[in-house]
DSSP file (Angstrom, degrees, kcal/mol; ACC not computed):
  #  RESIDUE AA STRUCTURE BP1 BP2  ACC     N-H-->O    O-->H-N    N-H-->O    O-->H-N    TCO  KAPPA ALPHA  PHI   PSI    X-CA   Y-CA   Z-CA
    1    1 A M              0   0    0      0, 0.0     2,-0.3     0, 0.0    53,-0.2   0.000 360.0 360.0 360.0 130.0   89.4   81.0  118.4
    2    2 A T  E     -A   53   0A   0     51,-2.6    51,-1.8    54,-0.0     2,-0.4  -0.648 360.0-152.7 -84.5 139.8   90.0   84.8  119.0
    3    3 A S  E     -A   52   0A   0     80,-0.5    80,-3.2    -2,-0.3     2,-0.4  -0.986  11.1-171.0-122.6 132.5   88.7   87.2  116.2
    4    4 A F  E     -AB  51  82A   0     47,-3.0    47,-1.6    -2,-0.4     2,-0.5  -0.942  12.2-153.8-119.1 138.4   90.3   90.5  115.7
    5    5 A T  E     -AB  50  81A   0     76,-3.2    76,-2.5    -2,-0.4     2,-0.4  -0.942  18.0-169.5-108.8 134.1   89.3   93.5  113.5
    6    6 A V  E     -AB  49  80A   0     43,-2.9    43,-2.6    -2,-0.5     2,-0.4  -0.924  12.4-168.6-124.8 147.7   92.0   95.7  112.3
    7    7 A R  E     -AB  48  79A   0     72,-2.4    72,-2.5    -2,-0.4     2,-0.4  -0.997  12.2-178.2-129.5 126.7   91.8   99.1  110.6
    8    8 A V  E     - B   0  78A   0     39,-1.9     2,-0.4    -2,-0.4    70,-0.2  -0.991   6.7-174.8-136.5 125.9   95.0  100.6  109.1
    9    9 A E  E     - B   0  77A   0     68,-3.3    68,-2.6    -2,-0.4     2,-0.5  -0.977  12.6-149.6-126.1 140.5   95.5  103.8  107.3
   10   10 A L    >   -     0   0    0     -2,-0.4     3,-1.2    66,-0.2     2,-0.5  -0.910  26.8-114.0-109.2 129.6   98.7  105.1  105.6
   11   11 A H  T 3  S-     0   0    0     -2,-0.5    -2,-0.0    63,-0.4     0, 0.0  -0.533  93.3 -12.2 -65.4 116.7   99.4  108.8  105.5
   12   12 A Q  T 3  S+     0   0    0     -2,-0.5    -1,-0.3     1,-0.2     2,-0.1   0.856  95.4 179.4  62.6  41.5   99.3  110.1  102.0
   13   13 A A    <   -     0   0    0     -3,-1.2    -1,-0.2     1,-0.1     2,-0.2  -0.391  20.9-139.4 -84.2 153.3   99.3  106.6  100.5
   14   14 A T     >  -     0   0    0     -2,-0.1     4,-2.1     1,-0.1     5,-0.2  -0.461  32.4-104.3 -91.2 164.7   99.1  105.7   96.8
   15   15 A Y  H  > S+     0   0    0      1,-0.2     4,-2.6     2,-0.2     5,-0.2   0.930 126.7  53.2 -51.6 -47.5   97.1  103.0   95.3
   16   16 A D  H  > S+     0   0    0      1,-0.2     4,-1.8     2,-0.2    -1,-0.2   0.800 106.4  53.6 -73.7 -30.5  100.3  101.0   95.0
   17   17 A D  H  > S+     0   0    0      2,-0.2     4,-2.7     1,-0.2    -1,-0.2   0.951 111.8  44.2 -56.6 -56.3  101.0  101.6   98.8
   18   18 A M  H  X S+     0   0    0     -4,-2.1     4,-2.7     1,-0.2    -2,-0.2   0.880 111.5  52.9 -63.3 -39.7   97.7  100.2   99.7
   19   19 A A  H  X S+     0   0    0     -4,-2.6     4,-2.4     2,-0.2    -1,-0.2   0.901 111.1  47.7 -58.3 -43.6   98.1   97.3   97.3
   20   20 A Q  H  X S+     0   0    0     -4,-1.8     4,-2.4     2,-0.2    -2,-0.2   0.958 113.1  47.3 -69.7 -49.6  101.5   96.4   98.9
   21   21 A L  H  X S+     0   0    0     -4,-2.7     4,-2.2     1,-0.2     5,-0.2   0.951 112.0  52.6 -52.7 -47.5  100.1   96.6  102.5
   22   22 A H  H  X S+     0   0    0     -4,-2.7     4,-2.6     1,-0.2     3,-0.5   0.929 108.0  48.5 -51.6 -52.6   97.2   94.6  101.4
   23   23 A D  H  X S+     0   0    0     -4,-2.4     4,-2.3     1,-0.3    -1,-0.2   0.872 110.7  52.0 -63.6 -38.8   99.3   91.8  100.0
   24   24 A M  H  X S+     0   0    0     -4,-2.4     4,-0.5     2,-0.2    -1,-0.3   0.784 108.9  48.6 -68.7 -26.7  101.4   91.7  103.1
   25   25 A L  H ><>S+     0   0    0     -4,-2.2     5,-2.4    -3,-0.5     3,-1.1   0.925 110.8  52.0 -71.2 -48.3   98.4   91.4  105.4
   26   26 A I  H ><5S+     0   0    0     -4,-2.6     3,-1.4     1,-0.3    -2,-0.2   0.892 107.2  53.2 -54.5 -43.6   96.9   88.5  103.2
   27   27 A A  H 3<5S+     0   0    0     -4,-2.3    -1,-0.3     1,-0.3    -2,-0.2   0.724 106.4  52.5 -65.1 -22.0  100.1   86.8  103.4
   28   28 A Q  T <<5S-     0   0    0     -3,-1.1    -1,-0.3    -4,-0.5    -2,-0.2   0.345 127.5 -94.4 -93.1   4.1  100.1   87.0  107.1
   29   29 A G  T < 5S+     0   0    0     -3,-1.4    23,-0.4     1,-0.4    -3,-0.2   0.472  80.6 135.1  99.0   6.7   96.6   85.4  107.4
   30   30 A Y      < -     0   0    0     -5,-2.4    -1,-0.4    21,-0.1     2,-0.3  -0.578  35.5-162.0 -80.9 153.0   94.5   88.6  107.5
   31   31 A S  B     -C   50   0A   0     19,-2.1    19,-2.1    -2,-0.2    -5,-0.0  -0.960  27.4-153.6-137.5 150.5   91.4   88.8  105.3
   32   32 A N  S    S+     0   0    0     -2,-0.3    12,-2.6    17,-0.2     2,-0.4   0.083  80.5  82.7-109.9  27.1   89.3   91.6  104.0
   33   33 A I  E     -D   43   0B   0     10,-0.2     2,-0.4    17,-0.1    10,-0.2  -0.996  61.8-162.4-125.5 130.2   86.4   89.1  103.9
   34   34 A I  E     -D   42   0B   0      8,-3.3     8,-2.6    -2,-0.4     2,-0.4  -0.908   7.1-146.5-120.5 142.5   84.2   88.1  106.6
   35   35 A T  E     -D   41   0B   0     -2,-0.4     6,-0.2     6,-0.2     5,-0.0  -0.888   7.6-139.7-116.6 139.3   81.9   85.1  106.9
   36   36 A D    >   -     0   0    0      4,-2.3     3,-2.1    -2,-0.4    51,-0.0  -0.244  40.8 -93.1 -83.6 172.4   78.6   84.7  108.6
   37   37 A P  T 3  S+     0   0    0      0, 0.0    -1,-0.1     0, 0.0    -2,-0.0   0.677 126.3  55.7 -70.5 -12.5   77.6   81.5  110.5
   38   38 A L  T 3  S-     0   0    0      2,-0.1     3,-0.1     0, 0.0    -3,-0.0   0.400 122.6-103.6 -97.5   8.9   75.9   80.1  107.3
   39   39 A G  S <  S+     0   0    0     -3,-2.1     2,-0.1     1,-0.3     0, 0.0   0.422  71.4 147.5  88.4  -0.4   79.1   80.4  105.3
   40   40 A K        -     0   0    0     -5,-0.0    -4,-2.3     1,-0.0     2,-0.4  -0.470  39.0-140.5 -62.4 139.4   78.0   83.6  103.4
   41   41 A R  E     -D   35   0B   0     -6,-0.2    52,-2.3    -2,-0.1     2,-0.3  -0.863  19.0-173.4-114.2 143.7   81.0   85.8  102.6
   42   42 A F  E     -DE  34  92B   0     -8,-2.6    -8,-3.3    -2,-0.4     2,-0.3  -0.981  25.7-118.9-135.8 145.9   81.1   89.6  102.8
   43   43 A Y  E     -D   33   0B   0     48,-2.2   -10,-0.2    -2,-0.3     3,-0.1  -0.606  30.4-134.9 -74.9 135.2   83.6   92.3  101.8
   44   44 A L        -     0   0    0    -12,-2.6     3,-0.1    -2,-0.3   -12,-0.1  -0.416  36.3 -83.6 -78.6 166.7   84.7   94.4  104.7
   45   45 A P    >   -     0   0    0      0, 0.0     3,-1.7     0, 0.0    -1,-0.2  -0.263  65.9 -74.0 -58.9 157.4   84.9   98.2  104.3
   46   46 A L  T 3  S+     0   0    0      1,-0.3     3,-0.1    -3,-0.1    -3,-0.0  -0.200 118.8  19.6 -54.2 150.9   88.1   99.5  102.8
   47   47 A K  T 3  S+     0   0    0      1,-0.2   -39,-1.9    -3,-0.1     2,-0.4   0.603 101.1 115.3  59.0  16.8   91.3   99.4  105.0
   48   48 A E  E <   +A    7   0A   0     -3,-1.7     2,-0.3   -41,-0.2   -41,-0.2  -0.946  37.8 172.5-117.7 150.8   89.7   96.9  107.3
   49   49 A Y  E     -A    6   0A   0    -43,-2.6   -43,-2.9    -2,-0.4     2,-0.3  -0.888  18.7-142.9-143.6 158.6   90.8   93.4  107.9
   50   50 A V  E     -AC   5  31A   0    -19,-2.1   -19,-2.1    -2,-0.3     2,-0.3  -0.916   9.5-166.0-121.1 158.0   90.0   90.5  110.2
   51   51 A L  E     -A    4   0A   0    -47,-1.6   -47,-3.0    -2,-0.3     2,-0.6  -0.984   6.8-158.6-141.1 132.9   92.3   87.9  111.8
   52   52 A E  E     +A    3   0A   0    -23,-0.4     2,-0.3    -2,-0.3   -49,-0.2  -0.958  27.9 159.6-109.1 119.3   91.3   84.6  113.5
   53   53 A S  E     -A    2   0A   0    -51,-1.8   -51,-2.6    -2,-0.6     3,-0.1  -0.987  37.5-159.5-141.0 150.0   93.9   83.3  115.9
   54   54 A D  S    S+     0   0    0     -2,-0.3    -1,-0.1   -53,-0.2   -51,-0.1   0.684  97.8  28.8 -95.9 -17.3   94.2   80.9  118.9
   55   55 A D  S    S+     0   0    0    -53,-0.1     2,-0.4     2,-0.1    -1,-0.1   0.107  94.3 100.6-137.4  33.2   97.3   82.2  120.3
   56   56 A T        -     0   0    0     -3,-0.1     2,-0.1     4,-0.0    -3,-0.1  -0.937  52.7-146.6-118.9 129.9   97.6   85.9  119.5
   57   57 A T     >  -     0   0    0     -2,-0.4     4,-2.2     1,-0.1     5,-0.1  -0.499  28.9-115.0 -87.4 165.8   96.9   89.0  121.7
   58   58 A A  H  > S+     0   0    0      1,-0.2     4,-2.4     2,-0.2    -1,-0.1   0.843 119.0  55.6 -64.3 -31.7   95.5   92.3  120.4
   59   59 A G  H  > S+     0   0    0      2,-0.2     4,-2.5     1,-0.2    -1,-0.2   0.870 108.2  48.3 -69.4 -37.8   98.8   94.0  121.4
   60   60 A Q  H  > S+     0   0    0      2,-0.2     4,-2.5     1,-0.2    -2,-0.2   0.918 110.4  50.6 -71.8 -38.2  100.7   91.4  119.3
   61   61 A V  H  X S+     0   0    0     -4,-2.2     4,-2.7     2,-0.2     5,-0.3   0.965 109.0  53.5 -55.1 -53.7   98.3   92.0  116.3
   62   62 A L  H  X S+     0   0    0     -4,-2.4     4,-2.9     1,-0.2     5,-0.2   0.941 110.5  46.3 -51.4 -55.3   98.9   95.8  116.7
   63   63 A Q  H  X S+     0   0    0     -4,-2.5     4,-2.0     1,-0.2    -1,-0.2   0.880 113.4  47.5 -64.6 -38.0  102.6   95.4  116.5
   64   64 A Q  H  X S+     0   0    0     -4,-2.5     4,-2.2     2,-0.2    -1,-0.2   0.937 115.7  43.5 -59.3 -49.1  102.6   93.1  113.6
   65   65 A V  H  X S+     0   0    0     -4,-2.7     4,-3.0     2,-0.2    -2,-0.2   0.885 114.5  52.7 -64.0 -41.2  100.3   95.3  111.6
   66   66 A R  H  X S+     0   0    0     -4,-2.9     4,-3.1    -5,-0.3     5,-0.3   0.946 109.2  48.3 -62.7 -46.0  102.3   98.4  112.7
   67   67 A R  H  X S+     0   0    0     -4,-2.0     4,-1.0    -5,-0.2    -2,-0.2   0.945 113.5  46.9 -63.1 -48.7  105.6   96.9  111.5
   68   68 A M  H  < S+     0   0    0     -4,-2.2     3,-0.3     1,-0.2    -1,-0.2   0.923 115.1  46.4 -64.2 -42.8  104.1   95.9  108.2
   69   69 A A  H >X S+     0   0    0     -4,-3.0     3,-2.3     1,-0.2     4,-2.3   0.948 109.8  53.2 -65.1 -48.2  102.4   99.4  107.7
   70   70 A E  H 3< S+     0   0    0     -4,-3.1    -1,-0.2     1,-0.3    -2,-0.2   0.647 100.5  61.7 -65.8 -13.4  105.5  101.3  108.7
   71   71 A S  T 3< S+     0   0    0     -4,-1.0    -1,-0.3    -3,-0.3    -2,-0.2   0.531 113.7  36.7 -86.1  -4.6  107.5   99.4  106.1
   72   72 A V  T <4 S-     0   0    0     -3,-2.3    -2,-0.2     1,-0.4    -3,-0.1   0.750 135.1  -4.4-108.0 -54.3  105.2  100.9  103.4
   73   73 A R  S  < S-     0   0    0     -4,-2.3    -1,-0.4   -56,-0.1     2,-0.1  -0.989  78.1-107.6-139.1 144.0  104.6  104.4  104.6
   74   74 A P  S    S+     0   0    0      0, 0.0   -63,-0.4     0, 0.0    -3,-0.1  -0.442  92.4  19.0 -72.6 150.6  105.7  106.2  107.9
   75   75 A Q  S    S-     0   0    0     -2,-0.1   -64,-0.1     1,-0.1    -5,-0.0   0.930  79.3-178.5  59.2  53.6  103.3  107.1  110.7
   76   76 A P        -     0   0    0      0, 0.0     2,-0.5     0, 0.0   -66,-0.2  -0.288  24.8-127.8 -72.0 166.3  100.5  104.7  109.9
   77   77 A K  E     +B    9   0A   0    -68,-2.6   -68,-3.3     2,-0.0     2,-0.4  -0.991  30.9 178.9-113.7 127.5   97.3  104.6  112.0
   78   78 A V  E     -B    8   0A   0     -2,-0.5     2,-0.4   -70,-0.2   -70,-0.2  -0.993   9.7-175.1-137.5 130.1   96.4  101.1  113.1
   79   79 A L  E     -B    7   0A   0    -72,-2.5   -72,-2.4    -2,-0.4     2,-0.4  -0.997   4.5-169.7-124.5 131.5   93.4  100.1  115.4
   80   80 A V  E     -B    6   0A   0     -2,-0.4     2,-0.4   -74,-0.2   -74,-0.2  -0.992   2.8-173.8-124.6 125.8   92.9   96.6  116.6
   81   81 A T  E     -B    5   0A   0    -76,-2.5   -76,-3.2    -2,-0.4     2,-0.6  -0.973  21.3-139.5-121.6 132.3   89.6   95.3  118.3
   82   82 A E  E     -B    4   0A   0     -2,-0.4     2,-0.5   -78,-0.2   -78,-0.2  -0.862  29.3-141.1 -86.7 119.5   89.1   92.0  119.9
   83   83 A A        +     0   0    0    -80,-3.2   -80,-0.5    -2,-0.6     3,-0.1  -0.804  32.6 174.3 -93.6 119.4   85.6   91.0  118.8
   84   84 A A  S    S-     0   0    0     -2,-0.5     2,-0.3     1,-0.3    -1,-0.2   0.759  83.2  -8.7 -77.1 -36.1   83.2   89.2  121.1
   85   85 A S        -     0   0    0    -82,-0.1     2,-0.3     2,-0.0    -1,-0.3  -0.973  65.5-158.0-154.7 163.5   80.5   89.5  118.4
   86   86 A C        -     0   0    0     -2,-0.3     2,-0.4    -3,-0.1    -3,-0.0  -0.988   6.8-176.8-150.5 138.5   80.1   91.2  115.2
   87   87 A H        +     0   0    0     -2,-0.3     2,-0.3   -51,-0.0    -2,-0.0  -0.988  17.3 172.2-135.4 141.4   77.1   92.3  113.1
   88   88 A W        -     0   0    0     -2,-0.4     2,-0.4     2,-0.1    -2,-0.0  -0.972  38.4-145.6-153.4 161.1   77.2   93.9  109.8
   89   89 A F        +     0   0    0     -2,-0.3    -2,-0.0     2,-0.0   -47,-0.0  -0.932  51.8 145.0-121.6 101.8   75.5   95.2  106.6
   90   90 A L        -     0   0    0     -2,-0.4     2,-0.1   -46,-0.0   -46,-0.1  -0.938  53.1 -86.3-139.8 153.4   78.0   94.5  103.9
   91   91 A P        -     0   0    0      0, 0.0   -48,-2.2     0, 0.0     2,-0.3  -0.395  45.5-116.0 -64.5 143.5   78.2   93.6  100.3
   92   92 A V  B      E   42   0B   0    -50,-0.2   -50,-0.3     1,-0.1   -52,-0.0  -0.573 360.0 360.0 -83.4 137.6   78.2   89.9   99.5
   93   93 A V              0   0    0    -52,-2.3    -1,-0.1    -2,-0.3   -51,-0.1   0.442 360.0 360.0 -62.6 360.0   81.4   88.4   97.9
């Protein structure tokens, strides 16, 4: 399973814009919660999401998130990282 971390920013976004994008991402399998090996869950920083996939490339993730973000606000900023490992200090869900 490949893990991707996604950061997306919308230019001059309102709360409603971000909520709309969040709902779209969640519906496509993205999450703003990350789970450690013991099953403990943590909230990611704002505007960050993770996706676990067996058959998706970072480029495909970028294009999918870009399309969703552009449907909410023009000229979004999207960064996709394929994670080999991840360490964090985050609030527990």
